[in-house]
N, C-alpha and C positions, 0 to 999 in steps of 0.2 A: 391025598394024592388025587382024589376025584375032583376036589375043589380046585386044584392047580390045573387040571386038564380042562375044567370048565372055564377057568379064568383064561386059559390060552385060546380056547375056542371063541370066547367073547372078544379078545384082542384081534383075532384073525377076521372076525366078522366086521369089526369096527374099522379095519384098515381099508382105504379106498382101492379099487381095482386099478391096475396100470393101464394107461391108454394103449389102445391096440396099435396105432400108427407111431412110428419113431419120430422124435423131434430133433431139430437142428440145435446148434449151440445157442441161438438166440431164443429158443423155445417155440419156434414156428414149425409147424409140420412141414416135412420135406417136400411133400406133394404140392402144398400151397406155395412154398418157396420156389419150387420148379415152375409152377404156373406163372408166377410173377417174373421169373427170369426168361421165360419163353420168348416174349416179344424181342428182348434184347439179343437173345441167342439167334433168333431168326434173322434180325438185322445184321448181326455180326457174320453170320454165315453167308447172307446174300452180298454184303458189301466188302467182306474181307476174305473169307475162306474160299468161296466160289471163284472170284477173280484170280486169286493166287493159283488155285488148282487148274482153272482153265488156261491161265497163262503158261504154266508148266506143260500141260498137254499140247497147247498150240505151238510151243517152241520146238516140238519135234516134227512139225509138218511144214510143207513148202508154202510158198506165197498163196497159193490157191486154197490151201487147207484140205485138199483132197488126197494128197500122197504123202506118206510117211517119209521124212527126210533124215531120220536118225540124228546124229550129232553135227550135221552139216551147218545148222544155224549157229551152234556154239563154236564151230571151228572158225566161222566168219568173225567171231569177236576178236580173234587174234591174228587175222590175216587181212581184214578190211582197213584200209588206211584211215578212213574217217573214224572208225570205232577206236583204232589205236591212239589216234590223236585225242580223242575224247577221254580215253582211260588215262593217258598221260596228264591231261589237264585236271581230271578228277584227283589224281594223286597230289598235284600241286595245290589244289583247293584244300584237300584234307590236311595237308602238312601245314600250310601257311595260314589259311583263313581262321580256323579256330585258335591257333596259337596267338596270332596277332590281336584277335578280338578279346581273347581271355586276358592277355597281358595288359591291353589298354584298360579293360574293366577292372583288373586288380589295381592298376596305378590310379585310376579315377576314384575307386572306392577308398583307397588309403588316403589320398590327398584331400578328398572332400571332407574327411573327418576333422581336418585341421583348419578349415576356413569357415568363416562365419556364414557365408552365403552357399554353403555346400548343398543345401536342399535345392536351391534354384539351379545350380550347376547340374545336379543329378536330373532334374526335370528337363533341362535342355538336352543332355546327352541321351536320355531315354525317349525323348519325343520322336525320333525316326522310327521307333517301333510301332507307332500309331499309323505309319504310312505303309500302304500295301507295296509289295514287290513291284507291281506294275507302275505305280506312281513313282516309286524310287528310281525304277529303270528309266522313265521318261525324263526325270530330273537330271540324272547323271548322263544321259544321252546328250543333253543340253550342256551340262558342265563340261564335258570333254570335247565339245565341238571344236573342229580345227580352227575356225575363224575366231580371232581374239575379240572381235566385236560381239560375238555371241557366246563363246565358251568362257566360263569363269576361270578355269584352270589355266588356259592359254592366256587369257588377259593378265593374270597375275605373273605368269612365267615370262611373257613378252615385256611386261613393265619392268621386272627385275633385270632382264637381259639388256633392255635399252638404257637402263640407268648406267651400266658399265660399258656398253658397246652400242653407241648410237647408230641407227640405221641410216642409209643414204636417203636424201630427199629426191634423188633423181635416178631411180632404177630403170626407167624406160628411156632416158635421154640417149640420143645417138646423132651423128653428123647427117646433115641434110645434103641436098645436091650442091655440087661445086664447093664442097667444104675442104678446107686445108688439112683436115684430120683423116686418119685412116685407123682401122682397128688394130689393137696391140694387147693381146693377153687379157682381154676383158675390159681394157681401157681404150684410150685413143691417143695417137701420137701424130704430130705435125709431119707433113711430107718433106718439109725443107727446114734448114736451121734458121734461127732467128739471131738478130744482131742488136747491139745497143743502139739507142736512138730510134728504134722501130716500135711502132704500135701494132700489136698483133690482134687479129680478130679470130675468136674461137666460137663460132655459132654452133648451136645444137638445137635439135627438135625433139619431140616425143613426149613432152610433159605438158599435161593440160594446165591452163592458167590457174584453175582452182586448186591444183595439186602443188603448186609452187609453195616454197616456205613462206611463212608468215613474215619473215625478216626481209624478203626480196623486195627490192625497190625498182623503179623504172631504170632500165639499163642506160649507161652513158658510154659513149665512144672515148676510150682512154687517150689523152693527149701524149704525144711523143716527148720523151725527156732525154737529154744528152747523158751518156754514161749509164743508162738504165734500159731495161726492156719493159715496156708497159703493154697492156692489153685488156681485152674485154671478153668475157664468156657469158653468153645470154641465150634466152629462149627465142630463137629466130623464127617467130611465127606470130602473125597477127590475123585474128578471125575476120572473115569476110572475103568474098571472092575478089581477087585483083587488088586487095588492100595489102600494103607493105611491100618491101623490097628485100629479096634474099641477099644475105651477106651484109646488110646494113641495119644499123640500130634504129628502129622505128619508135615513135613516141610511146606507143602502148606496150612495148615488149619489156619484160622483166630480166634482170640480171640473175645469174645463178649464184646466190648468196652462199658462201661457205664452200664453194668448189675448190678442191686442192689442185694446184698446178705444180708440176715438177720440170726442172730443166735437166735433161739427160745428155751427157757427153761421154762418148766411149763406153757406153753401157752403165755409167755410174751417175747417180743423182748429185748435181753440183749446187743446186739451189732449189728452194721450194717457196711457194707463195699461196695465200688463201684469198679467194675472190671476196671483195667487199659486197655490201648489200646491193650495190648497183652493178655487180659483175666485174668491176675493174680490179686489176692486180698489177703488181710491180716486182720485177726481179732484178737483182744486183748485176754489176758489170761482169762478174765471173760466169754468168750464164751466156755470155756472148759466144755465138757459134754452136749452141746446143740445140737439141730438139726439145719441144715442149710436149709433155705428156700429161694427159688426164688420167690418173691411175684408176684401176678397177674399183678401188674402194668407194669412189664417187658414185658408182652405179650398181652398188651391191643391193640385192633385193632385200626388202624389209624382213626382218626376222618374224616368222609366222608361228612360232612356238613348237611344241611337241606334238607328234602324231599319236596322241594317247590311244586312239582306237585302231592304230596300225597293227600289222601282224605281230610284231615283237612285244607290244605293251598292252594289247587289249586284255589279256588275262589278268595281269596285275591291276590294271584300271578297274576292272569289274570286281576283283577282290576288295579293292578300296571302297567301292560302293557298299559291298556286303558288310565290311567291317563298320562303316559309318552307321549301318542300320542296327547291328547286333552287338556293338560294344556296350550300349546302354543296357541290354538284357544281361550281359555278363556282369556289368557294374552292380546292378540291383541285387543279383544273387549273391555276389561276393560281399557286398556291403551287409547283407543279412547275415552271412556267416561271420563277418568281422565283428558284428554287434555281439555275437555270442563268445568271443575270445576273452578269457579272463584277463582283466587289466592288470591283476597282481603279477602275472607272468611278465608282462611288458615292463612294468615298473621295476621288477626285480632284475631284470636284465639291464636296465638303465643304471640301477644302483651298482651293479657289478662292474660298471664301466663300459658297457657296450654303447656304441654310438647308433644313431638312428638307422643307418644302412645295415649294421650288424643285427639290430633288433628286427628290422624288416626281413632280412634274408634268413636269419637263423631261428626266429621265433614266430613272426607273423605268418610267413609263407608255409612253414611246416604245419602250423595249426590250421591253416586254410586248405591244406592239401585235399581233403575229401571234397570240399565245395569246388575247388579248382578242377578236380577230376570230373565231377558231375557236369560243370559248364562246359569243359572241353569236349567231353563225349557227346553231349547234347548237340553241340555245334557241329561235331564231326558227322553226326547222323543227318543233320540239317543240310550240310554242304554236299553230302553224297547225292542228295535229291535236287540240288540247285538247277533251276530251269528258267525262271522268269527273267532274272537280271541278264543272264547271257543272251536270251532270245531278244530282248528289247534293246540292250545297250550296244551289243556288237553289230556294226553295220554288215550288209550283205558281203562286202569285199573281205571282211575279217572274220565272219562267222565260222568258217572252217578252222581258223586258228584258235578261236575261243571255244570250240565245241566241247561239250561235256556229255556224259552218258545219258542224262535224262533228255537233253536236247536231241542227241542222236537217236534215242528211242523214238521221239516224235517225228523226226525226219524220216527214219526208216519205215515207220508205220504208216504216216499219212502223206508224206511228199513223194517217197519212192515206191510205195505200194508193197512193202516187204514185211507183213505182219509177223511172219515166223521169226525173222531176225529180231524184230522189235520185241517180241515176247521173250526171246533169248536174252536180250539186254535187260528186260524187266527182272527176270529170274536172277541174272547175274548181280544186279543191284540189290535184290533181296538177300542173296548170299553174302554180299559185302556188309550189309547192314546188320544182319543177325549176330555175328560175333561182337560187335559193338554194343548192341542191345543187351546181350547176355552179360558182358562185362559190367554194364551199368546196373543191371538187376542184381547181380552178385554183390556189387559194392553196396547197393541200397539195403539189401538183406543184412549185410554185416553191420551196417549202421544201426538198423533196427534192433539187432541183438545186443548191441552195446547199451 
């Protein structure tokens, strides 16, 4: 028994003493770990915690910051017209922008798996992510320019429109002095009837020579023909003081090539003609006793495209620019998730008789649901803070209609000098973002547990 006790004492003395300080999971002393974390915690407190706390406190004070305002600044969130418009637009952004970007990313990710040049296509789609919001805003401000000669969107739109509905070459044409024409519902009508065997002169002015159609030729005075009504419509203007004679066809003047002429009798069109390249036209005998009309279609203003940055379309237009930038981000994340989908499940579905659409809808999309949720939630958080694109793309005349909360925060704080209301908007944005962040964190934790 003595020997056993001695043996126990020897074992106890051989055992090393436990360290005085507690260790973390990684084996590092907690005091040392805290010292290493301290700089990061200081930065976090200075750059995140303090600004949030100060904004919350400042939101309860008036513009001067000297008097407590209670909840007046928060009441302004729901009574100020500008803030209500911004809130409505933010809802539109949150509903549509992430959904469209995620849907396009899903389509691109699935389709690029089936093409040989899929990597190059992904590179092109992802490339806008390398551009800053400022640069993208400037690009799309030019893309949406109203002038078709500058804006790509309207250049394409006008080109398509003019393919099916050609614009007039004479939008500014109108009768000059001592003209036989008078205004008539956007067009022009002769003041007296015409008769067969008569040559009618229909002079107009208002179109610069360089803007005349390329097909226009030197005008010719039409010769009278028995049993017919002939005439000439031309640009009755010759450059140079005292040069040319009004109402007469001068050598340098051009005919209105393609001008449409109607013979109107008792309010009905009985005959029509189209001016030749030299401006001459001929009407049949049934036009005898009719009035000649140059219809309004001859003078229709050229189609100038869509007002993309007008009050009604400015928000969808800016969302389009956002989708152009972020669809590549969604595509890359979804493509990474798609690479982890078991191919056996897809092949099994095809063997069971499912077509490609059924495989996509009932197998691929459900398996990608966690990835799609992460992408959508990330984009939702991103669009709640959208500021750059709206500030740069929306012109001053439409900025109120395109307003969002982040932009309204800037305007209230710096343009209108109301920092209390601006702080309330900041706190409100934080409250909106927190539930989405918590949802994303819970989903990520569930994924880690699996």
